[in-house]
SEMAR-678024 format. One line per field, with one value per residue (C-alpha): residue number from 1; residue in one letter; chain; x, y, z. Coordinates in Angstrom, 3 decimals. Layout:
N
pos	[NUM:...]
code	[A:...]
unit	[A:...]
c1	[X:...]
c2	[Y:...]
c3	[Z:...]
This chain:
436
pos	[1:2:3:4:5:6:7:8:9:10:11:12:13:14:15:16:17:18:19:20:21:22:23:24:25:26:27:28:29:30:31:32:33:34:35:36:37:38:39:40:41:42:43:44:45:46:47:48:49:50:51:52:53:54:55:56:57:58:59:60:61:62:63:64:65:66:67:68:69:70:71:72:73:74:75:76:77:78:79:80:81:82:83:84:85:86:87:88:89:90:91:92:93:94:95:96:97:98:99:100:101:102:103:104:105:106:107:108:109:110:111:112:113:114:115:116:117:118:119:120:121:122:123:124:125:126:127:128:129:130:131:132:133:134:135:136:137:138:139:140:141:142:143:144:145:146:147:148:149:150:151:152:153:154:155:156:157:158:159:160:161:162:163:164:165:166:167:168:169:170:171:172:173:174:175:176:177:178:179:180:181:182:183:184:185:186:187:188:189:190:191:192:193:194:195:196:197:198:199:200:201:202:203:204:205:206:207:208:209:210:211:212:213:214:215:216:217:218:219:220:221:222:223:224:225:226:227:228:229:230:231:232:233:234:235:236:237:238:239:240:241:242:243:244:245:246:247:248:249:250:251:252:253:254:255:256:257:258:259:260:261:262:263:264:265:266:267:268:269:270:271:272:273:274:275:276:277:278:279:280:281:282:283:284:285:286:287:288:289:290:291:292:293:294:295:296:297:298:299:300:301:302:303:304:305:306:307:308:309:310:311:312:313:314:315:316:317:318:319:320:321:322:323:324:325:326:327:328:329:330:331:332:333:334:335:336:337:338:339:340:341:342:343:344:345:346:347:348:349:350:351:352:353:354:355:356:357:358:359:360:361:362:363:364:365:366:367:368:369:370:371:372:373:374:375:376:377:378:379:380:381:382:383:384:385:386:387:388:389:390:391:392:393:394:395:396:397:398:399:400:401:402:403:404:405:406:407:408:409:410:411:412:413:414:415:416:417:418:419:420:421:422:423:424:425:426:427:428:429:430:431:432:433:434:435:436]
code	[M:Q:H:P:V:Y:I:F:N:L:P:E:R:K:D:R:L:E:V:I:R:K:Q:F:E:G:R:T:E:F:N:I:Q:I:V:H:P:E:I:D:S:N:P:R:R:S:L:W:R:T:L:V:K:V:L:T:N:R:I:S:D:E:N:L:Q:Y:I:I:V:C:E:D:D:H:L:F:T:K:D:Y:S:P:D:L:L:D:L:A:I:K:S:A:L:D:L:N:A:D:V:L:L:G:G:V:S:W:Q:K:Y:P:Y:Q:V:M:K:H:L:F:F:I:T:E:F:T:G:L:Q:F:T:V:I:F:R:N:F:F:N:T:I:L:H:A:D:F:S:K:K:P:I:A:D:K:L:I:S:S:L:S:D:D:K:Y:L:I:Y:P:P:V:S:V:Q:K:E:F:G:Y:S:D:V:T:P:M:N:N:R:S:G:R:V:D:F:L:F:K:N:T:E:N:I:L:Y:R:Y:D:Q:V:L:S:Y:Y:S:K:T:N:T:Q:L:L:T:E:D:L:G:L:D:K:V:T:L:P:V:Y:V:L:N:C:E:A:H:S:D:G:L:E:N:V:K:K:Q:F:S:K:K:D:E:F:D:V:E:I:I:Y:D:N:D:C:G:N:P:A:L:W:N:M:I:V:K:T:V:E:R:V:S:A:D:N:E:D:F:F:I:L:C:K:S:N:H:A:F:T:N:H:Y:A:K:D:R:L:I:E:N:I:I:E:A:Y:I:Q:R:A:D:I:L:L:G:G:A:E:T:T:G:T:C:V:P:I:A:Q:N:R:Y:W:I:D:S:F:V:N:S:S:Y:I:I:F:F:K:H:F:Y:Q:K:I:C:H:Y:K:S:D:G:E:E:D:V:D:K:I:L:S:K:L:S:V:N:K:M:I:I:Y:P:F:I:S:K:I:H:N:T:S:S:N:R:S:Q:S:I:K:R:E:E:N:S:K:N:H:E:A:K:Y:V:L:Y:H:K:I:Y:S:R:F:H:K:D:S:G:W:N:E]
unit	[A:A:A:A:A:A:A:A:A:A:A:A:A:A:A:A:A:A:A:A:A:A:A:A:A:A:A:A:A:A:A:A:A:A:A:A:A:A:A:A:A:A:A:A:A:A:A:A:A:A:A:A:A:A:A:A:A:A:A:A:A:A:A:A:A:A:A:A:A:A:A:A:A:A:A:A:A:A:A:A:A:A:A:A:A:A:A:A:A:A:A:A:A:A:A:A:A:A:A:A:A:A:A:A:A:A:A:A:A:A:A:A:A:A:A:A:A:A:A:A:A:A:A:A:A:A:A:A:A:A:A:A:A:A:A:A:A:A:A:A:A:A:A:A:A:A:A:A:A:A:A:A:A:A:A:A:A:A:A:A:A:A:A:A:A:A:A:A:A:A:A:A:A:A:A:A:A:A:A:A:A:A:A:A:A:A:A:A:A:A:A:A:A:A:A:A:A:A:A:A:A:A:A:A:A:A:A:A:A:A:A:A:A:A:A:A:A:A:A:A:A:A:A:A:A:A:A:A:A:A:A:A:A:A:A:A:A:A:A:A:A:A:A:A:A:A:A:A:A:A:A:A:A:A:A:A:A:A:A:A:A:A:A:A:A:A:A:A:A:A:A:A:A:A:A:A:A:A:A:A:A:A:A:A:A:A:A:A:A:A:A:A:A:A:A:A:A:A:A:A:A:A:A:A:A:A:A:A:A:A:A:A:A:A:A:A:A:A:A:A:A:A:A:A:A:A:A:A:A:A:A:A:A:A:A:A:A:A:A:A:A:A:A:A:A:A:A:A:A:A:A:A:A:A:A:A:A:A:A:A:A:A:A:A:A:A:A:A:A:A:A:A:A:A:A:A:A:A:A:A:A:A:A:A:A:A:A:A:A:A:A:A:A:A:A:A:A:A:A:A:A:A:A:A:A:A:A:A:A:A:A:A:A:A:A:A:A:A:A:A:A:A:A:A:A:A:A:A:A:A:A:A:A:A:A:A]
c1	[193.031:189.580:187.569:184.370:181.444:177.838:175.394:171.988:169.222:165.471:164.267:161.800:164.513:165.718:166.713:169.103:170.431:171.324:173.144:175.111:176.158:177.581:179.575:181.426:181.611:185.200:186.486:188.179:189.444:185.961:184.043:180.441:177.376:173.833:171.915:168.140:167.304:165.396:161.656:160.514:157.845:160.517:163.142:165.703:165.329:165.440:168.837:170.180:168.835:170.399:173.773:173.536:172.663:175.678:178.042:176.532:177.188:180.794:182.054:183.141:185.659:188.757:190.766:188.314:189.735:186.839:183.822:182.551:178.870:177.475:174.039:172.581:172.765:176.587:178.593:182.382:183.900:186.559:189.107:188.546:191.405:192.241:195.543:193.847:191.367:194.132:196.243:193.322:192.339:195.932:196.299:192.969:194.007:197.257:195.188:192.854:189.895:186.355:184.978:186.382:184.012:184.279:182.315:179.801:176.973:177.887:180.657:181.846:185.283:187.414:191.119:193.537:195.821:197.355:197.129:194.599:192.759:190.591:189.555:185.955:183.803:180.358:178.966:175.983:176.136:176.755:176.634:180.246:181.557:184.442:183.634:186.600:186.501:187.221:183.910:181.710:180.687:179.940:177.398:175.958:175.318:174.066:170.564:169.075:166.144:168.454:169.409:167.258:169.255:172.092:174.736:174.072:174.124:177.435:178.769:177.822:179.234:182.732:185.552:187.651:185.990:187.951:187.131:189.029:190.342:189.607:186.207:185.762:181.989:178.845:175.158:173.169:169.875:166.918:164.265:163.330:164.931:163.559:165.729:166.078:162.845:164.548:166.740:163.696:164.115:165.766:169.397:169.693:171.896:174.252:174.509:175.327:178.129:179.576:179.497:181.340:183.923:184.490:184.970:187.527:189.293:189.654:191.153:193.534:194.650:195.230:197.314:199.216:200.157:201.378:203.211:205.625:206.974:209.257:208.540:210.513:212.580:215.077:213.346:216.027:218.392:216.048:216.638:212.915:213.607:214.964:212.119:209.900:206.515:205.094:201.458:199.094:195.853:192.892:190.874:188.313:187.408:183.990:185.706:187.658:186.703:188.180:191.428:191.824:191.133:193.694:196.380:195.877:196.117:199.602:200.946:203.866:204.247:207.636:207.576:205.190:205.935:202.469:201.288:197.736:196.166:193.349:190.429:187.280:185.194:184.282:182.730:183.993:185.491:187.587:188.719:189.703:191.565:193.531:194.454:195.616:197.729:199.287:200.109:201.655:203.772:205.118:205.625:207.782:209.776:210.182:208.612:207.890:204.801:202.867:200.014:196.774:194.514:191.103:190.524:188.150:190.925:191.639:194.261:193.026:194.737:196.308:198.533:202.246:204.978:207.111:204.156:202.950:206.369:206.818:203.454:204.261:207.555:206.040:203.045:205.449:207.424:204.142:203.433:200.360:198.442:197.101:197.199:194.376:194.717:191.014:187.689:184.004:183.236:185.163:184.138:185.947:189.084:191.913:194.629:198.024:200.122:199.697:198.058:197.510:194.645:193.947:190.487:188.386:186.543:186.149:184.060:185.066:188.671:190.330:193.905:195.331:198.936:199.513:202.357:204.204:202.869:199.482:200.423:200.000:196.524:195.332:196.788:195.256:191.775:189.068:186.466:182.943:182.791:180.011:181.847:182.753:186.530:186.776:184.695:187.106:190.118:188.441:187.564:190.979:193.101:193.409:196.096:194.599:195.239:194.136:195.944:194.269:193.903:192.817:195.026:192.586:188.935:186.561:186.511:182.910:181.815:178.078:175.925:173.179:173.375:171.389:173.682:176.737:175.366:174.490:177.995:179.550:177.315:178.202:181.873:181.627:179.723:182.335:185.220:183.681:184.984:188.498:188.337:187.419:190.037:192.622:191.808:191.962:195.289:196.767:195.632:197.547:200.506:201.233:204.837:203.846:204.118:201.037:198.627:196.965]
c2	[14.894:13.784:11.307:12.927:10.702:11.077:9.165:8.476:8.571:9.101:11.749:9.311:6.668:8.184:4.765:4.294:7.831:7.237:3.996:5.457:8.546:6.299:4.421:7.601:9.061:9.994:8.970:12.203:10.744:11.288:14.400:13.216:14.786:13.457:13.390:12.971:10.727:12.070:11.508:8.680:5.979:3.441:3.109:1.688:4.597:7.008:5.627:6.021:9.547:10.542:9.182:11.051:14.278:13.990:13.329:16.176:18.573:17.434:16.752:20.371:20.058:19.090:18.413:15.752:12.284:10.291:10.289:7.651:6.785:5.294:3.823:4.186:0.448:0.409:-0.978:-0.956:-4.392:-5.180:-5.175:-1.531:0.867:4.266:2.858:-0.045:2.291:4.713:1.881:0.380:3.737:4.488:1.032:1.374:4.766:3.245:0.558:3.152:1.644:2.836:1.685:0.315:-1.583:-1.792:-5.024:-6.894:-9.344:-11.269:-11.260:-13.268:-14.391:-12.781:-12.453:-11.244:-8.677:-7.548:-8.809:-6.067:-5.945:-8.253:-7.669:-8.815:-9.084:-8.653:-7.698:-6.651:-4.244:-0.485:0.330:1.648:2.421:4.559:5.990:7.421:10.526:8.684:6.845:9.875:10.545:6.886:6.901:10.269:9.073:5.581:4.414:3.199:1.526:-1.075:-2.549:-0.839:-1.807:0.537:-1.994:-4.298:-1.387:-0.100:-3.643:-3.938:-0.514:-1.108:-3.514:-2.097:-3.047:-3.812:-4.974:-4.184:-7.244:-8.007:-6.355:-3.187:-2.890:-4.991:-4.167:-3.986:-5.858:-3.603:-6.180:-4.391:-3.259:-0.612:-1.725:-5.521:-7.177:-10.588:-9.132:-8.678:-12.254:-12.404:-13.477:-13.330:-10.225:-11.509:-14.849:-13.255:-11.094:-13.906:-16.277:-13.764:-13.215:-16.986:-17.280:-14.473:-15.956:-19.268:-17.538:-15.594:-18.746:-20.656:-17.885:-17.270:-20.951:-21.138:-17.822:-19.424:-21.799:-20.665:-22.604:-20.455:-22.896:-22.675:-25.362:-25.379:-26.803:-29.624:-31.775:-32.089:-33.896:-36.839:-37.124:-40.214:-40.077:-43.294:-43.853:-46.543:-46.990:-48.520:-50.745:-53.500:-56.100:-54.531:-51.388:-52.812:-49.805:-47.541:-49.484:-48.880:-45.204:-44.759:-46.593:-44.100:-41.209:-42.209:-43.412:-41.325:-39.668:-40.968:-38.990:-41.571:-45.074:-46.645:-49.770:-51.122:-52.513:-54.954:-56.171:-58.114:-55.868:-52.260:-51.414:-48.892:-51.509:-52.975:-49.544:-48.496:-51.756:-51.168:-47.669:-48.892:-51.669:-49.201:-46.788:-49.593:-50.582:-47.112:-46.408:-49.515:-48.298:-44.901:-43.045:-39.357:-39.350:-41.294:-40.636:-42.581:-42.642:-44.058:-45.635:-42.813:-40.207:-38.076:-35.356:-31.877:-29.572:-27.768:-30.686:-29.868:-32.041:-29.263:-27.516:-30.755:-31.546:-28.004:-28.215:-31.619:-30.336:-27.134:-28.961:-31.407:-28.525:-27.131:-30.521:-31.252:-34.446:-34.713:-32.705:-33.127:-32.796:-31.962:-32.762:-32.793:-30.408:-28.670:-26.558:-23.439:-22.711:-20.340:-19.376:-20.134:-20.040:-18.979:-22.285:-24.124:-23.797:-25.016:-26.615:-27.705:-30.560:-32.328:-34.937:-37.286:-36.824:-39.216:-37.990:-37.627:-37.181:-38.647:-37.383:-39.292:-36.966:-38.587:-42.270:-43.118:-41.612:-43.754:-46.962:-46.393:-45.471:-48.094:-47.801:-49.035:-50.432:-48.126:-44.816:-43.341:-43.385:-39.699:-38.714:-40.613:-38.886:-35.486:-36.051:-37.392:-34.763:-31.307:-29.980:-30.721:-28.822:-28.754:-27.668:-25.052:-24.939:-28.524:-31.114:-33.994:-34.562:-37.509:-39.389:-39.439:-42.961:-42.373:-42.994:-40.903:-37.497:-35.666:-37.027:-35.963:-32.445:-32.182:-33.273:-30.694:-27.958:-28.955:-28.917:-25.388:-24.141:-25.653:-24.188:-20.695:-19.791:-20.876:-18.801:-15.749:-16.414:-16.853:-13.346:-11.940:-13.641:-12.459:-8.913:-8.762:-10.824:-9.255:-10.407:-14.075:-14.553:-16.742:-15.395:-18.468]
c3	[67.322:68.417:66.356:64.997:66.043:64.916:67.098:65.559:68.176:67.925:70.421:71.994:72.594:75.850:77.241:74.340:74.643:78.279:77.429:74.534:76.492:79.202:76.569:75.611:79.099:79.950:76.512:75.541:72.262:70.791:69.804:69.816:68.283:68.740:65.457:65.277:62.301:59.323:59.646:57.397:57.621:56.662:59.472:57.058:54.678:57.624:58.641:55.115:54.683:57.995:56.937:53.628:55.450:57.773:54.858:52.836:55.702:56.186:52.658:52.133:54.981:53.008:56.166:57.309:56.628:58.065:60.336:62.744:62.472:65.647:66.301:69.775:70.512:70.289:73.211:73.514:74.097:76.695:73.859:72.962:73.554:72.056:70.798:68.983:67.307:66.279:64.886:62.968:61.450:60.428:58.852:57.050:55.669:54.400:52.641:51.072:52.886:52.306:55.647:58.896:61.151:64.910:65.035:62.888:63.421:60.263:57.696:54.721:53.539:56.248:55.531:58.198:56.576:59.872:63.430:64.205:60.875:58.757:55.168:54.555:51.439:53.040:56.433:58.518:61.450:61.313:65.025:64.998:61.531:60.333:56.892:55.011:52.859:49.609:50.072:50.843:47.240:46.570:49.379:48.358:44.808:45.702:44.796:48.075:46.299:44.727:48.105:50.761:53.844:54.807:55.839:52.887:50.452:51.817:51.685:48.008:47.095:48.452:47.666:50.497:53.769:56.925:60.428:63.625:65.458:68.182:67.626:69.677:69.270:69.680:69.733:72.954:72.988:73.792:72.891:69.673:66.440:64.093:61.182:61.606:62.875:63.147:65.889:68.113:69.325:72.730:72.594:68.804:68.635:71.330:69.522:66.156:67.508:69.609:66.655:64.473:67.192:67.440:63.677:63.623:66.637:64.805:61.763:63.988:65.804:62.572:61.019:64.253:64.377:60.789:60.920:63.392:60.739:57.945:54.768:52.341:50.339:47.531:45.488:42.820:45.441:46.431:43.383:42.656:39.392:41.405:43.938:43.834:45.547:47.048:46.042:47.306:45.375:47.187:44.869:45.281:42.676:42.081:40.801:37.870:35.727:38.390:38.312:34.594:35.150:37.897:35.922:33.098:35.547:36.686:33.353:32.057:35.471:36.546:39.798:41.295:42.532:42.386:44.170:43.927:47.105:46.383:48.462:47.638:49.873:49.028:52.393:54.945:57.313:54.497:53.311:56.812:57.337:54.107:55.275:58.687:57.149:54.709:57.531:59.598:56.635:55.798:59.485:59.808:56.806:58.529:55.600:56.263:54.057:51.462:49.029:49.264:46.215:45.560:42.188:41.195:41.379:38.316:37.945:37.032:34.554:37.524:38.472:38.362:39.832:41.321:42.935:44.504:45.940:47.266:49.010:50.477:51.891:53.258:54.760:56.400:57.924:59.247:60.850:58.776:59.465:55.934:52.715:50.194:46.454:46.269:47.914:47.091:49.954:52.722:55.694:56.844:54.833:55.750:53.220:54.759:51.574:47.982:47.050:50.318:52.791:56.292:56.481:59.447:57.689:54.370:52.585:49.793:48.778:46.331:46.787:50.301:51.438:54.913:57.110:59.811:62.540:61.897:61.653:65.326:65.553:62.660:64.040:67.484:66.283:66.747:64.002:64.704:61.181:60.035:59.793:56.443:55.965:55.036:58.060:60.302:58.755:58.946:62.600:63.626:61.885:63.399:61.092:57.690:54.487:50.877:47.723:45.555:42.599:43.183:41.544:42.019:41.200:41.249:37.955:36.785:35.862:36.212:33.153:34.747:33.051:35.743:38.461:36.483:36.001:39.690:40.711:38.391:39.831:43.397:42.468:41.027:44.076:46.401:44.440:44.396:47.866:46.904:43.715:45.775:48.444:45.696:44.450:47.973:48.720:45.417:46.176:49.437:48.218:44.858:45.036:45.303:41.553:41.550:38.965:37.515]
C-alpha cells in the first residue's frame, strides 16, 4: 500500500516545488498530491486551514488509517528508508499515536520507547508529519485562535506524539519562512535540526549502554536487613549547626555506619583534600563504595533503606562513577530505571555515593584550589546517576525568608522535569509497580 502524502505548496513557490518533487522522485512507496494552500493574509492560519480542508475531504474514507502532511521545504535524511518508515508507522499505530513526526526542529522530554521511536511531549516542525485517523476530529474541532501556530497547537492537543529515530526528515533552508520569521536567519534551521539530532543521539547512546547490563535482582535473597552502609560526613568547625543537623538525620538509622571528618577550613581546597583522603582510605580497604555527606544534608520523606540499597547495587553493576541522592540542579536527565536517572551534570549535592570505578580518577586529579568540589566531580564523572524521588535535600539554615522561598522555588522548578519523566516512565512500564 502506498502512503498518501499531501504536499503544501504555494503556486508562486516554483523553486520549492521543484525541490520537493525531486525528494519524492522514484519513491514508489508514496502517492503524492500537491495541495495549494488556502488563501489567507496570515500564513500561519493559511497552513492550518489547508490542513483542515485536507482532513475534511478524507475523513469519510473509513479505510484510511492515516495521511502524511508534507511541507515543501522537507528533505529526506540519509537515514530514511521505506522499511524504517513502515516500521515506525506500524509501531505508532500499535501505540494508538495521534501523530508521528519524521523530524523536528525542537522537542521536549524525549523518551525512547523503541529503538526506532521516541515519545515526546512538545515539538516544532511539521514538514513531514503522519497524522492518524483517531486524531482527525480533534484537529477539525480545534480552536486555532487559542494557539495560532499549527505545530504548537497540534503539540498541545495531543498526549500521544512520537518521533521517528533516526530522524528521516529535515527542513531545507530557502532563506525565508512564511510561518516562522526567526528561521529567516541563515544557518538557523540547519542548526536547530542538527541540535535536536544530537540530543536524540545522546539519549539513544545512554539507553543502549545501560540496556546491555542486567540489573534484575531478587532483593529478598540479598539480606538487605544485614547491610551496613559506610558514611563519611564532611564538616568544618564553622558549621557546628550543620553537624548537629546531620547527626539527627542519621540517628535511629542503623543501616549507616557514620564517621565525621573534621577540618578547620571550609574552603574548596580543604573539602577536596578531605574527599581525596577519604577515597584513598576506602580504596586501601578495598571498599566497593562509600557515601559522602555534607553537613547540610537532610533526608526527604522518600528515603527508604531497601530502595537505596537496591539502587546502589544496580548502579554498581552498571559501573556508575557516582550516584546522587539529590541535587540542587542537574542538566540532561535520562530515565534508565524506575527511579534512577543518568545525568550529564549537576550542582550542589549533599549526598553522593562513590563507586570504586571512580576512585582512581579522583586520586589522580590535580585541583587548582579554586574549583567548586561539585563541579570537579561533575566534570570528572561520565557515568553519573541520581535517585528519584530524591532522598536527600539541602537542610535550610538561612534566616533570610526571601532566600528560603527562592531556594524552595528553584527546587520545585528543578524537580518538575523528574516529575514529568516519572509519569512518562510509569506509562510505558506499567508493570514496574512503582506508583508513588
